[in-house]
N, C-alpha and C positions, 0 to 999 in steps of 0.2 A: 598613569603618566610617569610617576616617580620610579616605578619598577622599570619602565622603558628607558628612562634616563640612566638608571643605575647599570643597565646592561649594554650601554652604548660602547662603541669603539671596536668591536670585533667583527665588523662587516668587511669581508675580504673578497675582492673581485680579482680573479687571476687570468692572465693572458700570457701564454708561452710563445716564445719566438726562437728563431734559429740561434745557434751558439757562435760566439766569437771571443777571441782572447783579448784581455785588457792589459795595459801597461800601467804599473802602479805609480811610476815616477811622475811628479807634477812638473810640467815644463815652465810654469810661470808662477810668479809670486801670488800668494793668496791673502785675502783679508776677510776676517770674520767679525760680524757685529757682536757686541756684548749680549750673551744669551745664557740663561740658566734653565735647565730642564730637570724636572722632578719625576721620580719613578717610585712606584710601590713594588717592593720585593715580596713575592708570595711563594709559600710552599703549599701547593695545591690551591685551596681557596683561602687559606689563612695568610694575612699579611704579617710578615716576620721582619720586615726591614724597610729602610728608606734610603734612596740614593739620589744624588744630584750631580749634574755635570755642568760646569760653567766654562764658556769659551769667550775669549777676548783677544783683540789685536793690540799689541803693544808696539812701541817704536822699534824694538829689536826683534819682533817675531810674534808668534801665536802662543797664548797661554791656555792650557786645558787643565781645569781643576775638577777632581772627582772626590766626592765625600760619600762614604757608606757607613750606615749604622744598622747592624743586623743582629737579631737575637734568635738563634736557632738551637733547639734541643738536640744536639748530636747524641749518640747513644750513651746513656748514663752520665753524660757530662754536659750540663747546660753551657752554652757559649754565647757571649755577647762580644761582638767584634766591631771596632770603629777604625776606619781607615781613611786617611786623607792623602791624596797624591796630587801634587802640582807639577806639571811638566811644561817646559818651554821648548818650542820648536822655532826654527828660523822661518823666513817668509816663503821658503820652498817646502815647508813642512818636513824638515829634517830634525830629528831629535838633538837637542843641545844640552839639556840638563833636566833633572827632576829631583824632587824631595818627596819621600813617602814616609808617613808616620802611621804605625799600627799599634793600637792599644787594645788590650783584652785580658784574658785570664792569666797571662804571663807578664803583665806590666806593659811598658811602652818600648817600642823600638823605632828608631829613625834611620833612614837610609838616604844619603845625599849623593846623587850621581852626576857626573859631568862627562861629556864626550870630547876627547881631544882632537887636534887637527889630524891625527893619524887614524881616526875612527874608532879608537879604543875607549871603552867605558871604564871610568874609575869610580868606585862606590865606597863611601865611608859609612860604616855601620856602627851605631852606638845604641846604648840602652840595654834593656833586658838583664840588668844586673852586671853587665860587663864593666870591668875596672878600667878598660881602655878601649878606644875605637879600633875596629878592624877595617882594613882596606882590601877590596877585591878589585882586580883589574881583569877585564874580559874584552874580547873582540866582538864587535857588533856587525852583523850583515848590513849591507846597504839598504836603506829604506826601513829600518827597524822603527816600530812605533810601540807605544804603550797601549794596552787593550782599549782604553776609553777613547783613543784617537783614531782607531782603525776606520770607523764609519766616516769620520770627517776626511781622512786621507783618501778614501774611496771616492767621496763626492768631489774633492778638490782635483783629483786626477781624471774626473769624468768617467769613472768606471761603474757608476750605478745605472747600467743599462742592461736590459734583459738579455741573458745569454753570455755576458762577459764573465770571464774567470780570471782571478787575480791571486797571486801568492804573496802573502804579507808576512815578513818576520815580526814576531810579537814578543816583547820583553815583559816578563812578570817583574814589576818593580820591587816586590817583597821577596820572592824566592830567587830572583836573579837567574831565571831560566829563560831560554829563548825557544819558542815554538814556531812552526810554520802553519799559518792558516791559509788553506786553499779555499778562497771565498768565491762562490759562484752566485750570480744574480739569476734567480729562477723564475720570477714572476712580477707582474705589476699588481698593485693592490690599492684599495682606497679605505681609509679609516675615517670614522666619524667620532670625534673625541670632544669631551668638554674642555673648553679653553679658559674657564673661570668657574668660581664657586660662590654660592650664596648660603646664608644661614637659614635653616628651616625654623620658622618661628614656633613650631609646635615641639620639636624635639631638641632644638638647640644644636643640632648637628649640621655638618656641611653637605650641600647637595650640588650636583653639576648645574651650571647656569648656561652660559653661552656655548654654542656648538661650533666646531670647526671641521670641515672636510679636508683631509690631508691625503694627497697622492703619495704613495710609497712604492718601494720595491722590496720583494722578499729576497734575502740572501741566506745561503746555507754554507756551513763549514763544519769541520770536525775539530773538537777541542778536547784534549786528553782522551781521545778515542771515542768520545760520545758525539752524536750529531747535535748541532746547534742551529737554530734558525732565528732570524731577526727581520724586522720590518723597519726600513730606514727611509726618511723623507729626502727630498732633493738637496737639502742643505747638509746632510750627513748626520742628522739627529735620529737616534734610535727611538722608535715608537713603541715597540714591544720586542721581547726576546724570550725564547723558550729552549729548554733542554730537558730530556726525559726524566732524569733523576735529580735535577737541581732546582734552583730557584728560577721562577719566571719574573720578568719585570715588565711593568706597564706604565706608560707615561700618563700623568694627570696633573691637575692643578695642585699647587703647594698645599692649600688648606685641606684638601681631601686626602692627599698622600700622607701628610704629616699626622693628621688626626686619626688615621686608620692604623697607625703603628703604635702598639702598646709596648713600651719598653719595660720588660719584666724584671730585668736584672740591672744592678748598678754598674756604672762604668768601672773598668779595671778590676772587676771581681777576681779574686784568686780562687779559681776552681781547681778540682783535682786534676792530675796530669792526664793528658789525652791518651798517652800510651801506658802500657803496663811495663814498668822497668824490668821486672823479672818474671816473664810469662810462665804460666804453668805448662805442663805437657799438652801438646796440641791433639787434634783429633786424628786417630789412625784410620778410621773408617769414614764413609760418606757422611756429610753434614748437610742439612736442609735449612734454608734461610728464606724468609719472606722479607721483602723490602718495603712493604707498606703501600699506600695509595699513590703509586708512581706509574709513569708510562713505560711499563716493562717491555712492551712490544717494540718501542722505538730504540731501546737499548739492547735488545736480544742479539742482534748481529755481532756486537762487540763482546757480550757476556758469554756467548757460546764458544767454548774451546774444548780441547781434549780433556781438560782438567776440571771443567765445570760446565753446566748447561742449565738452561731454563726449561723446566718440566712442569707443565700445568700451572704456571704462575709462580712456581717456587724455584729458587736458585739452588741447585744440588751440586756438591763437590764430588769429584771422581779422583780419589787418591791414586797415584800411579798412572793416571791417564786412561782413556778408553781407546782400545785398539792399538795397533802398531803405528809409529810415526809415519807420516806420508812420504818422508824422504824426498821432499821437494827443496829446490834451491831457493835461497832468499833472493828476491828480485834485486837487481843491481841498485836501483834507486833507493830501496829501503836499506840495503847493506851499506851504502855510502853514509847514511845517517847513523846507523847503529854500530858501525865499526870504526867510527872516527877516533883516531889516536889522540889521547889526552895530551895537552901541552906540557904537563908537569913531568920533568925528567925523574923526579923522586918517585912518583907513582909508577912510572914505567919500569924503573929499576927494581923497586920492591915487588912488583907483580912478577917479574921474571925470576927474582930470587925465591919467592914463595912457591911458584909453580915448579921451578927447578927443571929436572929432566922431562917433566910432563908438559912443558910449555907448548909443545906441538901436538898434544893430545887433548883436545878441548874438554871432553867429559872429565878427565882426571884433573885438569887445571882448574876447572870450575869448582870442583869439590874442594880442592886445596885452598882456593881463594875464599870461598864461603866460610869454611871452617876457621881460617885465619882471622877474617874480619869478625866473626862471631866471638872468638876467644880473645881478641886483642882490643877492639874498640868498645869501651865500656859505655854504659848508659849515661847520658848527660844532656844538657839543654841543646837546642838546635844551634848549629854553627852558622847557617846562612852564608856559607862561603863555598870555595871550591873544594874538590876532594883532597887536595894536598893539605888544606887546613885541618881536615878531619884526620888525615894520616899523621900529621905532626902532633896534634893534641891528644890523639888516642881516645877520643870521646865524642859522643853525638847521639842523636835520636835515630830511629829506624830509617828516616829519610836520608840522613847523613851516611849511615852504613850502606844503604842501597846505592847511593851516589858513588861512594868509594869503590864498592865491589864492581859496579858497572864500568867505571874508569879503568880499573885494573884488568877486567876481562877484555875490554876493547883494546887495551895496549898489547894484548896477546893475539889480536886479530879475531876475537870471538864477538859476534854480534850480541849486544846486551842493551837492556833498557830498564829504567826504574818504573815500577807500577805501584798502585796504592789500592787499598780496599779494606775489607773487614777481616779480622782474625778472631776466631773463637778460641777462648782460653778457659777451659772448664765450661761453666755456663755463662761466661761473660763475653761481651763483644766489645772490641775496640778497633778503631781505625789504625792501620799500620801501613808501612811501606816495605816492599821487598823488591825483587828483580825478576826479570825473565831473560833467558839466554836462548840463542838459536842453536839447537842440536837436532837437526832434521825436523824442525818445528819449534815454536816457543815453549820453553819449559820453565815453570816457576822455581825460583831459588830464594830462600830466606837467609840472607847473610847475618841477620841478627841472631837467629837460632842455629845457624850453620846447617840448615836442611837443604839437601839436594836429592830429589826434588822437594819442594815445600809440601807439607802434609795437607790433609783434607780439611783443615780448619781455615784455610786461606780462600777468600773470595775476591778475585780481582774485579774492581769497578772502574779504575782509571788507568790510562797508559801515559807514560812520560810525566808522571805526577809525583808530588810529595804527599805525605799524610799530615798536613798542617792545616789549621783552620782557614787560612787565606785561599787555599785551593779547595778544601772539602766543602766549605759552606756554599759557595756559588754552584758547584758542580753536583753535590750530593745532599744539599740542604733539605730536599723533600723526602729523603729516604728515612723510613722508620723501621729499622731491621728487627727481626725477632727470630730466634732459633725455633724450629718446629720439632725436629728430632735429631738427636746427636748419638752416633754410634761410636763407641770407643773400644779399643782393644782390651781383651780380658787381662 
């Protein structure tokens, strides 16, 4: 009986229906009862974290508060990350303000954002050893939500119906990046979950008690290039969420979810740096990498490129690419995103100056920009700001260098995007960010090392992403990478 109770919750009954499009905007005011939902965060079968989401209706709008405590052993560098985000929406569920605090291996950082009448977001960033607060101002697309509010917004707009597709602009409150989630409701499901817990008199542990049958829908979208699927109830509460290389989350009673999480490292531990400040020479030949007990099949379509491929369960790099470029045009819808001209006049002028007479020759301009960024922007703590801030300060981490390079390339009309993944340096592995540019196909470029194209030690795992814990842990927290064979030039 106990074994049966412990395995409850994953009975899924699916029924597919014809497709129709949904409109995200909520036409009427909404009101939410005070509710707190608890989740176990798992890497495979191991619980590595705890998350809660609290919603409430206030006199001036809707408040959504998310708290995450996660302890994940990223390669060679243990990580415990604590994040609290409190967001305020008006009664039509439009973002008004938020406060996000993240603490972990690099101390504490707080970001306070508010949306003005003109729709522009102003964010004050403090902490992480900064002597003064920084302010970042950015435009927000209409209907922008924070990640924890997307499911609530879908429910409020009546879009949790099988076959409905909705595009939602989503703001990462830590990285201050905006992504587009193309969310599609694909099936109806039913979950049987424990709604309470009781003490086992023999072991002293918590066991599921009362049971609840919850009708849900399954929704699918792509996040950082990887497929994500979640099951959401009619009120907009997530029941479960999965992604092939990252953490899964499953709703449960507080007592069970909290007691199942063993916090192995103290809060605010000062761990070694996530990145290698001065990397060794990379791999000149193919490199083979295993990712551990993850759903490699679900991630293969994104992982397979000219520069790397999944071969018999192993990710293999292909320095120089395999075969000739396909010489296909970038679709207009994609080009509009990756050729967007940066707003900073300083970035545009400096890019034109660096490229010089080669501004109209993409391959040459890319090489000049990558070498310049690698030689000019020195290693430093993350900027968490726009590319102009990195340009003015002349320092930053690999994510900052990638962001600056991408902005400069786009200012010259070259499609570019930041990516993140694993870099082999000697026999070591570290998460790193670099870029890709479209030259008859996506080509990896490492502006930190000035490499065009990037060498065989680079393994791209995420698209439009940074190489920082707030992104890596949820999306790659289940990855346990190991080099199997490394071939280097003589």
